[in-house]
N, C-alpha and C positions, 0 to 999 in steps of 0.2 A: 635313549636316543639312538636311532639306527645310523649306520655308517653314511648312507646317502644324506640323511637329514643333518648329520653332524658336520658336513662340509658344504652345507647350503647357505651358510651365513658367516659374516664377520671374519675374524682372523683365520679360522680354520679353512674357510673357503679361499682366502687369499693365499695361504700356504699350499693348498691343493692345486690352485691355478698355477702358482709358481713352479710346482713340481711337474704338472701335466704328465707327459710321457718321458720326462728326463730323470736322470739320477744326479742329485745335487748335494753339495755339502751344506752345512748349517749356514755358513757365510753367504753362499750362493742363494739359498732360500731367503735369507734376510734381504739381500739385494733385490731379489725378485718381488718382495712384498713392500719394499721401501721403508723397512723398519730396521733398527739396529739388531745385531745378532743376539744380544742379551735379552731383547724383548720378545724374541720368538723361540728361544731355546727351550723354555719350560713347556710351551704349547707343542712344539715338535716332539718332545719326549712323551707328553700325554697322548698325542696322536699315535705315536709308536706303540705305547702300552695298550691303546684301544684297538690296535690292528689296522688303523686307517692308512698308516704309512709303514714301510718296511725299511730295513737298513742292512748293510753288508757286515756289520759288527754286532755281536750280541749285546755288548755294552758300548753305546756310542761314545766316541772320543773325537779329538781333532782330526778332520779329514774323512770322517765317516760319510759314506754316500747314503742318501735317503731317496726313496721313490714312493709314489702313490700305489697302494695295494690294488691289484687288478680288479677285485670285487667292488672297489669304491670309486673307480673311474666313471661309472655311470652317473654318480651324483653330480659330476661337473656339468652334465648336459641338462640337469634340472634347473629351473629358475631359482635365483636366491630367495630365501625366506626373509621377509621384513620382520625385524625384531621390534621396531618402533612402528606403531600405527601411522598411516599416512597423515602428514600434517601435524602430528603431535611433536612438540618440542620438548626436549629433555635438558636438564641442567648440564651445562658445559658441552652440549652437542655442537659439532662442527657443521657449518653451513656454507654453501657457496651460492651466490646470486649470479645468474648468467643472463646476458642479453645478446641476441643475435639471431641468425637464421636458424629456424627449427631443424632443418635437415642437417646442418653442421653440428648442432647440439646432439642430435640423434646418433650421428656417426661416432662421436666421442663416447657417448653413454652406452653404446652397443658393445664396447670392449669388455673383456672379462674382468679387467682390473676395476673399471667403473662399476660393473655389475655387482662386484663383491663389496664395493665401498658405499654406494648410494643406496639408502634404504627407502627413501621416498622422494617425490618431487611434487611441487605445487606451482601452478601457473598464475601469475599476477599480471594481467595485461600483456605487455611485451617482455616481461621478466619471468625467469624460471628460478625457483628457489629449490636447491637440492639439500636434503637432509642426509648427512653422512652417518654411517653406523656408529653407535655409541662405542667409545673406546678407540675410534680411529685416531691415527697419529697425525701430527703436524706434517710429517714427511709425506704421508699418503694424501692429505689434503692439498699440499703444495704440488705434488705430482699431478693430481687431477686438475688443479688450477692451471698448471703449465700446459697440459694437454688441451684444455679449453682455449687458452690464449693462443696456442700454436695453430688452432683451427680458425683463428681470426675472430674469436668471440670476445666480448667484454665480460670479464668474470672478476668477482670480488669475494674473498674469503672472510669469514667471521666465525665467532664462536659464541654461543648463547651464554650469557652471564647467569648470575644467580637469579632464582625466581624470587620476586619481591612479595612480601606479605602485605596485607591491607594497611597495616600500621606503617610500614616503610613507605608505601605509596603516599599515604596521608602526610608523612613527614616531608617528603619531597615537595608535595603541593604547598605545604606551609612555608617551606624555604623559598619557593618561587614567589609566593604572595608577599613575603617580607622583602624580597629583593625588589619586587616591583614598587613597593612603597618606599624603597631607599633605606630600609633598616638594616639589611644584611650587608656585610662587608665582603663576605666570601661568596663567590659564585659557585653554585653546585651544578655540575653537568652530569647528565645521565646518558 
């Protein structure tokens, strides 16, 4: 994977965007991505080993300054790469449903943070469904949700549950049929 491609998606892109032209500590990088420091530490060290970012210490420790290597800054100008095909839902994928003026939605989604987080969108009448990158955190989802609401949009966050097998779906159907006939005492909600 080339340097430009390696920062064109997911958490690597979020870290590269947080760094931009700045020199930041691990905690500052974490704050810029909306993730806890412990969840970005390993990736920052891998990006350092890959030469994507550089540091002022040969062995990073508390207070070490990191910055994006000059040869990898061009990768930030490239559009993000979608890991998940458009409209394909994956187990536990975070989603946001947005309703409002298209221009207001476009302004929020044009930010680098949203560009690194949203892997696809689909329009359903007046509603836009945003599929977030697999592995995106609750903090990232909440930050995007807050940005959408601050722009005066109605937005609701959700997360895709388990994918049901045919047998599980038939079991739910049987439970509903029994409930309708008054045989079931417990109501099953899906």
